[in-house]
N, C-alpha and C positions, 0 to 999 in steps of 0.2 A: 430711608432717610427719616421717617416718622419716629422710628425707634431712637434715633440719635437725638431728635428734638425732645422726646420724652425724657431721655437720659439726662440731657443738659438741664431741663427744667427741674428734674429731681435733684441734681447736684446743687441747684441754687436754693432749694427749699430751706436750708439752714442758714442762709446768708443774711447779712444785715440789710435793712431797708435803706435805700438812698434818701438823701435829703431832697426837699422840693426845690424847684427852679426859682430863681429870683426874678423879679419883674424889672424890665428895662425902663429907664427914665428917658423922657423925650429930650431932644436937644436940637439946636439949629442944624440943618443939613449943611454939608460942605458946599462952598461956593463953586462957581463955574471953573472949569478946567482943573478940577481935582485938588484945590487948595485944602489941606487937611483941617479938620476942626480940632481945637484944643479941648479935650475932655479929661485931661489930667489922668491918663492911664499909663504913663511911663514912657511913651514914645517921644523921642526927640523929633522935631519937624523942621525941614528946610524946603526951599524950592528945588525942583528937579535939577536946575542948572548947577546948583552948588554941589550936587552929587554926580555930575557928569552925564546928565540926561537932557534930551531935547524936549523942552516943554511944548514946543509947537507941534511936534508929532503926537504927543500925548493928547493935546487939544483936538487934533484932527481925529483921533480915535474917539474922543468924547463926542464930537459932532456927529460922527458916523453912528454911534450908539443911540444918541438922542434923536437923530433923524430917521432911525429905523433901517439904516443900510447895513448895519453890523448886527452881531448876535444880541438877542435880548438877555441882558444880564442885570442883576440887582445891584451889584457893586463890583468895583475894581479897586484893589489896594496894592500899592507898590512900595516896597522897602528897598533902599539902596544904601550900602555901606552902613547898615544898622539904623538908618534914619527913614522916617516916614516922609515920602516925597510926593505921593499922589494918592488921592482918596476920592472916590466918586460914587454916589448912590443914584439909582435910576428908578423912578416910580412909574407904574403903568396902571391903566384903569382896571378896576375890579380885582385887585389883588393887594396884599399887604404892602404898605410903603415902608421903606427901610431908611435908616440913617446910621450915624456912627455908633449909636447906643442901642441898636436893635440886634438881638441875636439872630443868627441864620443857621438853619439846620445844615449839618455837615454830612448827614447820612453815613456813608461808608468811610468818610474821612476819620470817623471814630476808630477804625481799625489801626490807623497809623499811631494814634495816641496810645492804644493798647500795646503796640509794639514797643513804644518807649517804656511802658510799665514793665514789660518783660525784661528789658535791659536793666532797669533799676533793680528788679528782683535778682537778676544775675549778679549785678555789681555787689549786692549785699549778701551773696552766697545762699540765697533762698532757693534758687534754681542752680544746680551745679552741672547738669549735663543735658544739653538739648537733644541728645541722641538716645536718652533713656526712653523705654516704652512709655507711652501715655498711661497704659494700664497700671504702671507702678505708682501713679498718683492716686489711683482709685482701686486698690486691690480687692475690695469687697463688691465691686460692681460687675455683675455677670455679663452685661452687654459688651464690655471691653474685652471679654475673653472669647468672643466669637471668632471662628476660624478666619484667619487673614487679617485680624485687627491688631494683634499684639505688636507687629513691626511698626505701627504708627508711632511717630515721635513728635515732640514739640517742634523740632525743626521742620518736619513735614507740614504741620499745621501752619506755621509761620509763612511758609512759601506756597501755601494753597496746593499742596500735592498729596494730601493724605488719602484722597480718593474715597471719602466717606459716602458720597452719593453715587458712587460708581463701582465697577468691579476692577478698576485699574489698581495695580499694585502701588503702595506708597512710594513717593519720591520719583515716580516715572514721568508724570505729566501734570501741568497746571490745570486746575479745575476750580474756578472761583466758587466758594461755598461759605455762606454766612455761618453755618454750623461749625466750621473749623475754627473760626475766630471766637465763637461762643465757648468752645471747648478750651481755648487759650485762657479766656476769662475765668473759667472754672478752675483751671490749674492755678492761676494767680490767687484766686480766693482760697484754694486749698493751702498754698504755701504761706500766705500772708494773714489769712483770717478776715480779709476785707474784700468787698466787691470793687469793681474797676472805678466806679465814680468816687468812692472814698479814697482809693489809692491815688487817683489822678488829682483830686483836690489837695491832698496832703503833700504829694511829691512833685507835682508839676504846676498846678494852677496857683497855689499860694506863693511859691517862689517867683513865678512870673507875673504876679499881680493881677491874675485873672479872677474876677469876683462874680461876674454875671454868667452863670452856667445853667444850662438845662440838660437833662439826661433822661431819656425814656426808660421806663421799666418794663420788664417782661411781664405780660399779663398773667402768666401762670405762677411765676415765682415771686413777683414783686421786686425783683432785683434789677439793677441797671444792666442794660444790654451791652454787649461787647462789640458786636459787628456793625452797629449803627446806633443812632439815638442821641448823639452829643450835639448840642447847639451852643455856639459862642458868637460873640461879636466878630465881624470880619477882621478887625484889628487884633483881636485875641487869637484868631486862627493864624494870623501872620506871626504872632509871637511863637507859636508852635513851630512854624517854618524857620524862624530866626534861630530858635534853639538848635534845630538840626543843622542849619548853616554854620552855627558856631561850634559844631561838634560837641553838643551837650552842655555848653557853658552859657549861663545867663548872669550878666552883671558880675562877672568874676567868680561865680559859684558853679561848680560842676554838678549839674542836675542828674545827668546820665553820662556814663563814660563815653569818651570819644571813640574808643574801640567798638562799642556797641553801635554807635551811630554809623561808623564806617561799615560795619558788618551788615547791619540791617538795611542799609541803603545801597549795598552792592548787588549786582545781578546774581541771582541764584537759580532762576528758571526762566525759560522763554515763554512768552505769551503770544498773542497775535501781533505781528509786525505793525508798527515799529516799536512796540512796547515790550518791556521785560518786567520781572518782579523780584523784589528783594524779600524782606521779612515784613509783610503788610505795607510795603511802600512800592509805588510804581516807578519805573525808570523809562525815560523817553528822550527825545532829541528834537531840536529845531535847527533849521538852516538859516543863516544870515549870509546871503551870497554863497561863497564857497566854504564858509566857516560853519562847522558843526558845533552846536551848543547843546551840551547834555544837561538834563535836569532830573530832579527827583520830585515825586508828587504824591500827595495824599489826594485820593479821588473819591467822589461820592455821587450818588444818584442825582440826575438832572445836571450833571457836569460840574458839581462842586469841585474846587481845586485849590490846594496849596501847592505852589510850584516853587521849588528851591533850586536856584541856579548858581552853583559854587563859582564857576568861572567868571561870573559877572557880579559876584557878591550881592545877590539880589533875591528877594522873596516876593512872589506875586500871589495874591488871593483873588479868586474869581468865584462869585456865588450867583447862579441863576435860580429862578423859580420855575420857569417854563421848561418842559422837557425838551431836550435837544434831540436831534436826529440820531446821534450816537453819543457814547460816553467820552469821546475825545474832542469832537468839534461840535459846533463851529467856534467855541470860545477860544480855542488855541490860535485861531486866526488873529485874535487881539494880541496874543503873545508874539506870534511870528511876524506880523506885518507892522506892528506899532511899538510894543514895549521893548522887545529885544533890539530892534533897529534904533530906538531912541538912545541907546547907550553908545552908539558908534558914530552918531552924526552931530554936527555943530548945531 
């Protein structure tokens, strides 16, 4: 695996340096029970009731979090029918306090943004074949000519099945590996001439009105990382989710093709139950009584989540700082016990 890390760092040596992160400005925190703050970032806002949600149940969740009976989370943001209906920030002793204008690390949620960039590159004909060998992008690199590596394709990288850190043949099994996403970023740089932070700023963030962005740089190459490192305001993470929910459309403009959104968020490989994986997006399900609710998610370390629920026309963002027991829960308890049921009850 070290050889791959060295190879990826070498690929970035010629790349552009990313711009610095902007500083967030303080604002008044949202009031009790999740009434959103107006920070003039483009979101329409209404009460939950106007979008068919039970505010009392959301307030019960709020009480449980503040009372320490539910998961320790820094923020919960709920979008219904394209409208911001609930926004709450929670402060704890001895850690950074958050509000609507504070960026939150997304960690591996960065991977899902990189997936959108692949779709944009394909839409523009810069990537023509996901099944071409990765070695074709870097014909002069000897590391990619090692035995057993030529069959690796961009599709394998997108679905985390390239087997870079194991002896498994490409396409056979899911094996989560940051190096595979970094290699996707190197391909994007090769075909566009720009690193992922520049591509995202020009093609996603600017159209969505996302201005306060932080992105870590690789310490060896000085170029923005692809597998992690992006930080956005929670409401801006929600814009990424809404873009996916809208099949790539934002305010009437097609940012990425609907066909790519459909393809990248479809199940391509099994992971540990009950989850599956698309192209840098996770797929899961929740139960509300006997009804199964399927969702799409960007996930990151410490259980960061953008959860896109097409059947409910809903996007949920949950950002914790404290490490959870596992990468699925307990934050999904908030979704399953409170947020989803709030859409079905008076």
